[in-house]
C-alpha positions, 0 to 999 in steps of 0.5 A, spaced: 655 906 875 651 911 880 654 917 877 652 915 870 645 913 873 644 920 876 646 923 870 642 919 865 636 920 870 638 928 870 638 928 863 632 925 862 628 929 866 631 936 863 629 933 856 622 932 859 621 939 862 625 942 856 620 938 851 614 940 856 612 933 855 612 929 862 611 933 868 609 940 865 601 939 866 603 937 874 607 944 875 603 948 870 600 954 874 604 954 880 607 961 882 614 962 880 617 961 887 613 955 889 617 949 890 616 944 884 620 940 879 625 934 881 629 932 888 632 926 889 636 922 895 640 915 894 637 910 899 639 903 901 638 897 905 644 898 908 643 905 911 635 904 912 633 905 919 626 907 918 623 899 919 625 893 915 627 895 908 621 894 903 624 893 897 628 887 893 633 891 890 639 893 895 639 901 893 635 906 889 634 913 888 628 916 891 625 922 887 620 927 887 616 930 881 610 934 880 607 940 883 608 942 890 601 940 892 600 933 889 607 931 888 609 924 885 614 920 889 618 914 885 624 910 886 629 909 881 633 902 880 640 902 879 638 899 872 634 906 871 627 903 872 623 908 875 617 905 880 611 909 883 610 910 890 604 914 891 598 915 888 600 922 885 606 918 882 601 912 879 597 918 876 603 921 872 607 914 871 605 914 863 607 921 862 614 920 866 616 913 863 615 910 870 612 903 872 606 904 876 606 897 879 611 897 885 610 889 886 616 887 882 621 890 887 616 890 893 619 885 898 614 880 901 614 880 909 614 873 909 614 868 903 609 864 906 604 869 906 604 872 899 599 877 901 603 881 906 608 886 904 613 890 908 610 897 909 613 902 904 609 908 908 616 910 911 619 910 904 613 914 901 614 919 907 621 920 907 621 921 899 615 926 900 620 930 905 624 931 899 619 935 895 
């Protein structure tokens, strides 16, 4: 299942880049040797060591898209849904077919306090390191 998901995400990203319809605006104008594009890493609740696991899903793929100076980071679920994690990702969500609102998979810190969510910042920092 995981290899199928990776292949599907990879195919989608290659198709988008080939058609210049998704992230072309974010990588346009970068020098040829400037790192940009897409990088990803599998993450899971079972192996996460940087604080509490911030998501309601048990695992996913962190992905970095866009320009080196303003990368968007996303989490892709096993079902193939892509959720934006940072402001750059939210801005490009419509263009790349992502969901701009993380709330559907963002874990509550305490269900009795519906405004408190688990800190997602460590995951964003980890994902930005992929860029």
